[in-house]
DRENDO-1510 file (C-alpha; in Angstrom, 1 decimal, always signed):
<recs>
REC; n; res; u; v; w
REC; 1; UNK; +178.5; +90.2; +123.3 .
REC; 2; UNK; +181.7; +88.4; +124.3 .
REC; 3; UNK; +182.8; +88.2; +128.0 .
REC; 4; UNK; +185.7; +90.5; +127.2 .
REC; 5; UNK; +183.4; +93.1; +125.7 .
REC; 6; UNK; +181.1; +93.2; +128.8 .
REC; 7; UNK; +183.7; +93.9; +131.4 .
REC; 8; UNK; +183.2; +97.5; +132.5 .
REC; 9; UNK; +183.4; +98.7; +128.9 .
REC; 10; UNK; +187.0; +97.5; +128.5 .
REC; 11; UNK; +187.2; +95.5; +125.2 .
REC; 12; UNK; +190.0; +93.4; +126.5 .
REC; 13; UNK; +188.7; +92.6; +129.9 .
REC; 14; UNK; +189.6; +93.3; +133.6 .
REC; 15; UNK; +192.4; +92.0; +135.8 .
REC; 16; UNK; +189.9; +89.8; +137.6 .
REC; 17; UNK; +188.3; +88.1; +134.6 .
REC; 18; UNK; +191.7; +87.6; +132.9 .
REC; 19; UNK; +193.0; +85.9; +136.0 .
REC; 20; UNK; +189.9; +83.8; +136.1 .
REC; 21; UNK; +190.2; +82.8; +132.5 .
REC; 22; UNK; +193.9; +81.9; +132.9 .
REC; 23; UNK; +193.0; +79.7; +136.0 .
REC; 24; UNK; +190.2; +77.9; +134.1 .
REC; 25; UNK; +192.5; +77.0; +131.3 .
REC; 26; UNK; +195.4; +75.8; +133.4 .
REC; 27; UNK; +193.6; +74.4; +136.4 .
REC; 28; UNK; +196.0; +76.5; +138.6 .
REC; 29; UNK; +195.2; +79.3; +141.0 .
REC; 30; UNK; +198.5; +80.6; +142.5 .
REC; 31; UNK; +199.8; +83.6; +140.7 .
REC; 32; UNK; +202.5; +84.3; +143.2 .
REC; 33; UNK; +203.2; +87.7; +144.7 .
REC; 34; UNK; +201.2; +90.7; +143.5 .
REC; 35; UNK; +204.0; +92.3; +141.6 .
REC; 36; UNK; +202.2; +92.4; +138.2 .
REC; 37; UNK; +198.6; +93.7; +138.6 .
REC; 38; UNK; +199.7; +97.3; +138.7 .
REC; 39; UNK; +201.1; +97.1; +135.2 .
REC; 40; UNK; +198.3; +94.9; +134.0 .
REC; 41; UNK; +195.7; +97.4; +135.2 .
REC; 42; UNK; +197.5; +100.4; +133.6 .
REC; 43; UNK; +197.8; +98.5; +130.3 .
REC; 44; UNK; +194.1; +97.6; +130.3 .
REC; 45; UNK; +193.2; +101.2; +131.0 .
REC; 46; UNK; +195.4; +102.3; +128.2 .
REC; 47; UNK; +193.8; +99.8; +125.8 .
REC; 48; UNK; +190.4; +101.2; +126.6 .
REC; 49; UNK; +191.4; +104.9; +126.5 .
REC; 50; UNK; +193.8; +105.1; +123.6 .
REC; 51; UNK; +194.3; +101.9; +121.5 .
REC; 52; UNK; +191.1; +102.0; +119.5 .
REC; 53; UNK; +191.1; +98.2; +119.3 .
REC; 54; UNK; +188.8; +96.4; +116.7 .
REC; 55; UNK; +187.0; +93.3; +117.9 .
REC; 56; UNK; +189.9; +91.3; +116.3 .
REC; 57; UNK; +192.4; +93.4; +118.1 .
REC; 58; UNK; +190.6; +93.1; +121.5 .
REC; 59; UNK; +190.5; +89.3; +121.0 .
REC; 60; UNK; +194.2; +89.1; +120.1 .
REC; 61; UNK; +195.3; +91.3; +123.0 .
REC; 62; UNK; +193.1; +89.4; +125.4 .
REC; 63; UNK; +194.6; +86.1; +124.2 .
REC; 64; UNK; +198.1; +87.6; +124.7 .
REC; 65; UNK; +197.5; +88.7; +128.2 .
REC; 66; UNK; +195.7; +85.5; +129.2 .
REC; 67; UNK; +198.8; +83.7; +127.9 .
REC; 68; UNK; +201.1; +85.9; +130.1 .
REC; 69; UNK; +199.0; +85.0; +133.1 .
REC; 70; UNK; +198.9; +81.3; +132.2 .
REC; 71; UNK; +202.7; +81.3; +131.9 .
REC; 72; UNK; +202.9; +83.0; +135.3 .
REC; 73; UNK; +200.7; +80.3; +136.8 .
REC; 74; UNK; +202.9; +77.6; +135.2 .
REC; 75; UNK; +206.1; +79.1; +136.6 .
REC; 76; UNK; +204.6; +79.3; +140.2 .
REC; 77; UNK; +203.4; +75.6; +140.0 .
REC; 78; UNK; +206.7; +74.4; +138.5 .
REC; 79; UNK; +208.8; +76.2; +141.2 .
REC; 80; UNK; +206.8; +74.5; +143.9 .
REC; 81; UNK; +207.1; +71.1; +142.2 .
REC; 82; UNK; +210.8; +71.5; +141.6 .
REC; 83; UNK; +212.3; +73.3; +144.6 .
REC; 84; UNK; +215.8; +72.2; +143.6 .
REC; 85; UNK; +215.7; +74.8; +140.8 .
REC; 86; UNK; +216.8; +77.4; +143.4 .
REC; 87; UNK; +220.2; +75.8; +143.6 .
REC; 88; UNK; +220.9; +76.1; +139.9 .
REC; 89; UNK; +223.7; +78.5; +139.1 .
REC; 90; UNK; +223.7; +80.6; +135.9 .
REC; 91; UNK; +227.3; +81.5; +135.1 .
REC; 92; UNK; +228.3; +84.1; +132.5 .
REC; 93; UNK; +225.1; +84.1; +130.5 .
REC; 94; UNK; +225.3; +85.8; +127.1 .
REC; 95; UNK; +222.7; +88.6; +126.4 .
REC; 96; UNK; +222.2; +89.9; +122.8 .
REC; 97; UNK; +220.6; +93.2; +122.4 .
REC; 98; UNK; +220.4; +96.2; +120.1 .
REC; 99; UNK; +217.8; +98.0; +118.0 .
REC; 100; UNK; +215.3; +95.6; +116.6 .
REC; 101; UNK; +216.0; +94.2; +113.1 .
REC; 102; UNK; +219.8; +94.5; +113.5 .
REC; 103; UNK; +220.6; +90.8; +113.3 .
REC; 104; UNK; +219.8; +89.8; +116.9 .
REC; 105; UNK; +217.7; +86.8; +115.8 .
REC; 106; UNK; +220.2; +85.4; +113.4 .
REC; 107; UNK; +223.1; +85.9; +115.9 .
REC; 108; UNK; +221.0; +84.3; +118.7 .
REC; 109; UNK; +220.3; +81.2; +116.7 .
REC; 110; UNK; +224.0; +80.9; +115.6 .
REC; 111; UNK; +225.3; +81.1; +119.2 .
REC; 112; UNK; +222.6; +78.7; +120.4 .
REC; 113; UNK; +223.7; +76.1; +117.9 .
REC; 114; UNK; +226.8; +75.5; +120.0 .
REC; 115; UNK; +226.0; +72.2; +121.9 .
REC; 116; UNK; +227.5; +73.8; +125.0 .
REC; 117; UNK; +224.9; +76.5; +125.0 .
REC; 118; UNK; +221.2; +76.6; +125.7 .
REC; 119; UNK; +218.6; +79.1; +124.5 .
REC; 120; UNK; +215.0; +79.8; +125.5 .
REC; 121; UNK; +212.7; +77.8; +123.2 .
REC; 122; UNK; +209.3; +79.4; +122.4 .
REC; 123; UNK; +207.2; +76.7; +123.9 .
REC; 124; UNK; +209.1; +76.8; +127.2 .
REC; 125; UNK; +208.7; +80.5; +127.4 .
REC; 126; UNK; +204.9; +80.1; +127.2 .
REC; 127; UNK; +204.7; +77.1; +129.5 .
REC; 128; UNK; +207.8; +77.3; +131.8 .
REC; 129; UNK; +209.0; +73.9; +133.2 .
REC; 130; UNK; +212.2; +72.0; +133.4 .
REC; 131; UNK; +213.2; +71.4; +129.8 .
REC; 132; UNK; +212.2; +67.8; +128.8 .
REC; 133; UNK; +214.5; +65.7; +126.7 .
REC; 134; UNK; +214.3; +67.0; +123.2 .
REC; 135; UNK; +213.3; +63.6; +121.6 .
REC; 136; UNK; +210.1; +63.7; +123.7 .
REC; 137; UNK; +208.9; +67.0; +122.4 .
REC; 138; UNK; +207.0; +65.8; +119.3 .
REC; 139; UNK; +204.9; +63.5; +121.6 .
REC; 140; UNK; +204.3; +66.2; +124.2 .
REC; 141; UNK; +200.6; +67.5; +124.0 .
REC; 142; UNK; +201.6; +71.0; +125.2 .
REC; 143; UNK; +204.3; +71.2; +122.5 .
REC; 144; UNK; +201.9; +69.8; +119.9 .
REC; 145; UNK; +199.3; +72.4; +120.7 .
REC; 146; UNK; +201.7; +75.3; +120.6 .
REC; 147; UNK; +203.4; +74.1; +117.4 .
REC; 148; UNK; +199.9; +73.7; +115.8 .
REC; 149; UNK; +199.2; +77.3; +116.6 .
REC; 150; UNK; +202.4; +78.5; +114.8 .
REC; 151; UNK; +201.6; +76.2; +111.8 .
REC; 152; UNK; +198.2; +77.9; +111.5 .
REC; 153; UNK; +199.8; +81.3; +111.8 .
REC; 154; UNK; +202.3; +80.4; +109.0 .
REC; 155; UNK; +199.4; +79.5; +106.7 .
REC; 156; UNK; +197.4; +82.6; +107.5 .
REC; 157; UNK; +200.2; +85.2; +107.7 .
REC; 158; UNK; +203.1; +84.0; +105.4 .
REC; 159; UNK; +204.3; +87.6; +105.0 .
REC; 160; UNK; +204.9; +87.9; +108.8 .
REC; 161; UNK; +206.8; +84.6; +108.9 .
REC; 162; UNK; +209.0; +86.0; +106.1 .
REC; 163; UNK; +209.9; +88.8; +108.4 .
REC; 164; UNK; +210.3; +86.8; +111.6 .
REC; 165; UNK; +209.9; +83.0; +111.5 .
REC; 166; UNK; +208.7; +81.4; +114.7 .
REC; 167; UNK; +208.1; +77.9; +115.8 .
REC; 168; UNK; +207.6; +76.1; +119.1 .
REC; 169; UNK; +211.1; +74.5; +119.1 .
REC; 170; UNK; +213.0; +77.7; +118.0 .
REC; 171; UNK; +214.9; +79.8; +120.5 .
REC; 172; UNK; +213.1; +83.1; +120.9 .
REC; 173; UNK; +213.4; +86.4; +122.7 .
REC; 174; UNK; +213.0; +86.3; +126.5 .
REC; 175; UNK; +210.4; +89.2; +126.6 .
REC; 176; UNK; +207.8; +86.6; +127.6 .
REC; 177; UNK; +209.6; +86.1; +130.9 .
REC; 178; UNK; +209.6; +89.8; +131.6 .
REC; 179; UNK; +205.9; +90.0; +130.6 .
REC; 180; UNK; +205.1; +87.9; +133.6 .
REC; 181; UNK; +205.9; +91.0; +135.7 .
REC; 182; UNK; +204.2; +93.3; +133.2 .
REC; 183; UNK; +207.5; +95.1; +132.5 .
REC; 184; UNK; +208.0; +94.8; +128.8 .
REC; 185; UNK; +208.1; +97.2; +125.9 .
REC; 186; UNK; +206.6; +94.5; +123.7 .
REC; 187; UNK; +203.2; +95.8; +124.5 .
REC; 188; UNK; +204.2; +99.1; +122.9 .
REC; 189; UNK; +205.1; +97.5; +119.7 .
REC; 190; UNK; +201.6; +96.0; +119.1 .
REC; 191; UNK; +199.3; +98.9; +120.1 .
REC; 192; UNK; +199.1; +102.6; +120.9 .
REC; 193; UNK; +199.2; +102.6; +124.7 .
REC; 194; UNK; +200.7; +105.9; +125.8 .
REC; 195; UNK; +199.4; +105.6; +129.4 .
REC; 196; UNK; +201.2; +102.3; +129.8 .
REC; 197; UNK; +204.3; +103.7; +128.1 .
REC; 198; UNK; +204.5; +106.6; +130.5 .
REC; 199; UNK; +204.0; +104.3; +133.5 .
REC; 200; UNK; +206.7; +101.8; +132.3 .
REC; 201; UNK; +209.3; +104.6; +131.9 .
REC; 202; UNK; +209.1; +105.2; +135.7 .
REC; 203; UNK; +209.5; +101.5; +136.7 .
REC; 204; UNK; +212.4; +99.6; +138.2 .
REC; 205; UNK; +212.8; +96.3; +136.3 .
REC; 206; UNK; +215.1; +94.6; +138.9 .
REC; 207; UNK; +212.4; +92.4; +140.3 .
REC; 208; UNK; +211.2; +91.5; +136.8 .
REC; 209; UNK; +214.8; +90.3; +136.0 .
REC; 210; UNK; +214.8; +88.4; +139.3 .
REC; 211; UNK; +211.8; +86.5; +138.1 .
REC; 212; UNK; +213.4; +86.1; +134.7 .
REC; 213; UNK; +216.4; +84.5; +136.3 .
REC; 214; UNK; +214.2; +82.1; +138.4 .
REC; 215; UNK; +212.5; +81.0; +135.2 .
REC; 216; UNK; +215.9; +80.3; +133.6 .
REC; 217; UNK; +216.9; +78.3; +136.6 .
REC; 218; UNK; +213.7; +76.3; +136.3 .
REC; 219; UNK; +213.9; +75.7; +132.5 .
REC; 220; UNK; +217.6; +74.8; +132.6 .
REC; 221; UNK; +217.3; +72.5; +135.6 .
REC; 222; UNK; +218.4; +69.4; +133.6 .
REC; 223; UNK; +221.0; +71.4; +131.6 .
REC; 224; UNK; +223.1; +73.0; +134.3 .
REC; 225; UNK; +226.4; +72.5; +132.4 .
REC; 226; UNK; +225.3; +74.6; +129.4 .
REC; 227; UNK; +225.7; +78.4; +129.0 .
REC; 228; UNK; +222.5; +80.4; +128.5 .
REC; 229; UNK; +222.4; +82.5; +125.4 .
REC; 230; UNK; +219.5; +85.0; +125.3 .
REC; 231; UNK; +218.4; +87.9; +123.2 .
REC; 232; UNK; +215.9; +90.7; +123.4 .
REC; 233; UNK; +216.0; +94.3; +122.0 .
REC; 234; UNK; +214.1; +95.4; +125.1 .
REC; 235; UNK; +217.2; +94.8; +127.3 .
REC; 236; UNK; +218.2; +98.2; +126.0 .
REC; 237; UNK; +215.8; +99.8; +128.5 .
REC; 238; UNK; +217.1; +98.1; +131.6 .
REC; 239; UNK; +220.8; +97.3; +131.4 .
REC; 240; UNK; +221.5; +98.3; +135.1 .
REC; 241; UNK; +218.7; +96.0; +136.3 .
REC; 242; UNK; +219.9; +93.2; +134.1 .
REC; 243; UNK; +223.4; +93.4; +135.4 .
REC; 244; UNK; +222.2; +93.7; +139.0 .
REC; 245; UNK; +220.6; +90.2; +138.7 .
REC; 246; UNK; +223.2; +88.8; +136.3 .
REC; 247; UNK; +226.5; +90.4; +137.6 .
REC; 248; UNK; +228.7; +88.3; +135.3 .
REC; 249; UNK; +226.6; +88.6; +132.2 .
REC; 250; UNK; +228.3; +89.0; +128.8 .
REC; 251; UNK; +226.5; +91.5; +126.6 .
REC; 252; UNK; +226.6; +91.7; +122.8 .
REC; 253; UNK; +225.2; +94.8; +121.1 .
REC; 254; UNK; +224.2; +94.5; +117.4 .
REC; 255; UNK; +224.4; +97.5; +115.1 .
REC; 256; UNK; +222.8; +98.6; +111.8 .
REC; 257; UNK; +222.0; +101.9; +110.2 .
REC; 258; UNK; +219.0; +103.3; +112.2 .
REC; 259; UNK; +217.2; +104.3; +109.0 .
REC; 260; UNK; +217.0; +100.7; +108.0 .
REC; 261; UNK; +216.4; +99.3; +111.5 .
REC; 262; UNK; +213.5; +101.7; +112.3 .
REC; 263; UNK; +211.8; +101.2; +108.9 .
REC; 264; UNK; +212.0; +97.4; +109.4 .
REC; 265; UNK; +210.8; +97.6; +113.0 .
REC; 266; UNK; +207.8; +99.7; +111.9 .
REC; 267; UNK; +207.0; +97.2; +109.2 .
REC; 268; UNK; +207.2; +94.3; +111.7 .
REC; 269; UNK; +204.9; +96.1; +114.1 .
REC; 270; UNK; +202.4; +96.8; +111.3 .
REC; 271; UNK; +202.3; +93.2; +110.1 .
REC; 272; UNK; +202.1; +91.8; +113.6 .
REC; 273; UNK; +199.1; +94.0; +114.5 .
REC; 274; UNK; +197.4; +94.1; +111.2 .
REC; 275; UNK; +193.6; +94.6; +111.6 .
REC; 276; UNK; +193.9; +95.2; +115.3 .
REC; 277; UNK; +193.3; +98.9; +115.3 .
REC; 278; UNK; +192.7; +101.8; +112.9 .
REC; 279; UNK; +194.7; +104.0; +115.3 .
REC; 280; UNK; +198.0; +102.0; +115.4 .
REC; 281; UNK; +198.8; +102.3; +111.8 .
REC; 282; UNK; +201.0; +104.2; +109.4 .
REC; 283; UNK; +202.4; +107.5; +110.8 .
REC; 284; UNK; +201.5; +106.7; +114.3 .
REC; 285; UNK; +203.5; +103.5; +114.2 .
REC; 286; UNK; +206.3; +105.5; +112.8 .
REC; 287; UNK; +206.2; +108.1; +115.5 .
REC; 288; UNK; +205.8; +105.7; +118.4 .
REC; 289; UNK; +208.4; +103.2; +117.3 .
REC; 290; UNK; +211.0; +105.9; +116.5 .
REC; 291; UNK; +210.5; +107.5; +119.9 .
REC; 292; UNK; +210.6; +104.1; +121.7 .
REC; 293; UNK; +213.8; +102.8; +120.1 .
REC; 294; UNK; +215.7; +106.1; +120.1 .
REC; 295; UNK; +214.9; +106.4; +123.8 .
REC; 296; UNK; +216.0; +102.8; +124.5 .
REC; 297; UNK; +219.3; +103.1; +122.7 .
REC; 298; UNK; +220.0; +106.4; +124.6 .
REC; 299; UNK; +219.3; +104.7; +127.9 .
REC; 300; UNK; +221.5; +101.7; +127.1 .
REC; 301; UNK; +224.4; +103.8; +125.9 .
REC; 302; UNK; +224.4; +105.9; +129.1 .
REC; 303; UNK; +224.2; +102.8; +131.3 .
REC; 304; UNK; +226.7; +100.8; +129.3 .
REC; 305; UNK; +229.3; +103.6; +129.9 .
REC; 306; UNK; +229.1; +103.0; +133.6 .
REC; 307; UNK; +230.2; +99.3; +133.3 .
REC; 308; UNK; +233.4; +97.4; +132.4 .
REC; 309; UNK; +233.9; +97.7; +128.7 .
REC; 310; UNK; +235.4; +94.2; +128.6 .
REC; 311; UNK; +232.0; +92.6; +129.3 .
REC; 312; UNK; +230.6; +94.1; +126.0 .
REC; 313; UNK; +231.1; +93.2; +122.4 .
REC; 314; UNK; +229.8; +95.0; +119.3 .
REC; 315; UNK; +228.6; +93.2; +116.1 .
REC; 316; UNK; +227.8; +95.1; +112.9 .
REC; 317; UNK; +224.9; +93.7; +110.9 .
REC; 318; UNK; +226.9; +93.8; +107.6 .
REC; 319; UNK; +229.7; +91.8; +109.2 .
REC; 320; UNK; +227.3; +89.2; +110.5 .
REC; 321; UNK; +225.7; +88.8; +107.1 .
REC; 322; UNK; +229.1; +88.7; +105.2 .
REC; 323; UNK; +230.8; +86.3; +107.6 .
REC; 324; UNK; +228.5; +84.7; +110.3 .
REC; 325; UNK; +231.0; +82.1; +111.4 .
REC; 326; UNK; +233.8; +84.6; +111.6 .
REC; 327; UNK; +231.6; +86.9; +113.6 .
REC; 328; UNK; +230.9; +84.2; +116.1 .
REC; 329; UNK; +234.6; +83.4; +116.4 .
REC; 330; UNK; +235.3; +87.0; +117.2 .
REC; 331; UNK; +232.7; +86.9; +120.0 .
REC; 332; UNK; +234.2; +83.7; +121.5 .
REC; 333; UNK; +237.7; +85.2; +121.3 .
REC; 334; UNK; +236.7; +88.4; +123.0 .
REC; 335; UNK; +235.0; +86.8; +125.9 .
REC; 336; UNK; +237.5; +83.9; +126.2 .
REC; 337; UNK; +234.9; +81.2; +125.5 .
REC; 338; UNK; +236.0; +77.8; +124.2 .
REC; 339; UNK; +234.9; +77.2; +120.6 .
REC; 340; UNK; +235.0; +73.4; +120.1 .
REC; 341; UNK; +235.2; +71.8; +116.7 .
REC; 342; UNK; +231.7; +70.5; +117.3 .
REC; 343; UNK; +230.4; +74.0; +118.0 .
REC; 344; UNK; +232.2; +75.5; +115.0 .
REC; 345; UNK; +230.8; +72.8; +112.7 .
REC; 346; UNK; +227.2; +73.3; +114.0 .
REC; 347; UNK; +227.5; +77.1; +113.6 .
REC; 348; UNK; +228.9; +76.8; +110.0 .
REC; 349; UNK; +226.1; +74.4; +109.1 .
REC; 350; UNK; +223.4; +76.6; +110.4 .
REC; 351; UNK; +224.9; +79.7; +108.7 .
REC; 352; UNK; +225.0; +77.8; +105.4 .
REC; 353; UNK; +221.4; +76.6; +105.7 .
REC; 354; UNK; +220.2; +80.1; +106.6 .
REC; 355; UNK; +222.0; +81.6; +103.6 .
REC; 356; UNK; +220.4; +79.0; +101.3 .
REC; 357; UNK; +217.0; +80.1; +102.5 .
REC; 358; UNK; +217.2; +83.2; +100.4 .
REC; 359; UNK; +216.1; +86.8; +101.0 .
REC; 360; UNK; +212.6; +87.7; +102.1 .
REC; 361; UNK; +210.7; +89.5; +99.3 .
REC; 362; UNK; +209.2; +91.9; +101.8 .
REC; 363; UNK; +210.0; +95.6; +101.2 .
REC; 364; UNK; +209.5; +98.7; +103.4 .
REC; 365; UNK; +210.4; +102.3; +103.5 .
REC; 366; UNK; +210.4; +105.0; +106.1 .
REC; 367; UNK; +207.7; +107.0; +104.2 .
REC; 368; UNK; +205.3; +104.1; +104.6 .
REC; 369; UNK; +205.2; +105.2; +108.3 .
REC; 370; UNK; +205.3; +109.0; +107.9 .
REC; 371; UNK; +209.0; +109.3; +108.6 .
REC; 372; UNK; +211.9; +110.9; +106.8 .
REC; 373; UNK; +215.6; +109.9; +106.8 .
REC; 374; UNK; +216.4; +113.3; +108.3 .
REC; 375; UNK; +214.0; +112.7; +111.2 .
REC; 376; UNK; +215.6; +109.4; +112.0 .
REC; 377; UNK; +219.1; +110.8; +111.7 .
REC; 378; UNK; +218.2; +113.6; +114.1 .
REC; 379; UNK; +216.9; +111.2; +116.7 .
REC; 380; UNK; +220.0; +109.1; +116.5 .
REC; 381; UNK; +222.5; +111.9; +116.0 .
REC; 382; UNK; +224.6; +110.8; +119.0 .
REC; 383; UNK; +224.8; +107.2; +117.7 .
REC; 384; UNK; +227.2; +105.8; +115.2 .
REC; 385; UNK; +227.5; +102.3; +113.9 .
REC; 386; UNK; +231.0; +101.0; +115.0 .
REC; 387; UNK; +233.5; +100.8; +112.2 .
</recs>
């Protein structure tokens, strides 16, 4: 029996043994203020009561949570080692959000191609620290370890990488920074955890975004002249909290037909959690993901209406696919950002290389997840893709 399976009947573990495991692996002990164990305990209880995890699923979820705690330890240690991070300003950061599978990743990578911008690279989200010079990354043991893990994942799960390619040096979603506070809907996209879902709906995310900002100040310590460009569909659930911490943020909302977006989001959840549970499959994935994202979009729409319209910009998925460089130009124009020739060239080059990559052969339909077009239309009746 593994250590995880012997912890009070919880297949994933307990708060105490997960903390101990993270400390052993990092050699660090300071987790900072106790603003996360409430959510961690609720999530663990929900795993035990509802998720129906297989041994593989329990092992995967344990590794994910241990990684969250390891990242938290690294942040605390790096803040202490680099106290000057607190003086770093973050001016007019760009946040991309929208329903999942609506072009957020493609747009994020295009905007991050501007040399005047910076994004959150995957390996620095996992091991927060001041961003080292890029030419040193291939020789960095931490970077090598994380990249090797993604290479292995590519080999073992090529179909997932066709859906959402990941690498240590790629800019990624900033949900990992919110996970440090255990406020993240990412957990709901990988398992059936209704207890955690109900708990999270009642939480204020402001402190989680404060920690998010402190991590950006740390990671961008040596790149203070570059604008942050971030993306995360889960920003839909906490716009007011985001803007409380980033009062001059610029927000881009991506749009795609909900029928397509929800079917694709369900497919991604199914591939990401394959073999982890006989419960979180098929129609249950459909029901939980439809409810999750319909609720998130409704929250975002209500909160967006309370803020200055000039700080928002809408991007249609079809427009992004048809004219990625023109879409980016429209964003820069709307927000009054300078688009240099170097930035325009880099963005056009990335757009061209992405187009040459071809289409993923993966196919999915709503009925794979027990959903009908009418059900999706009903849940999104108040939403219309901008013309």
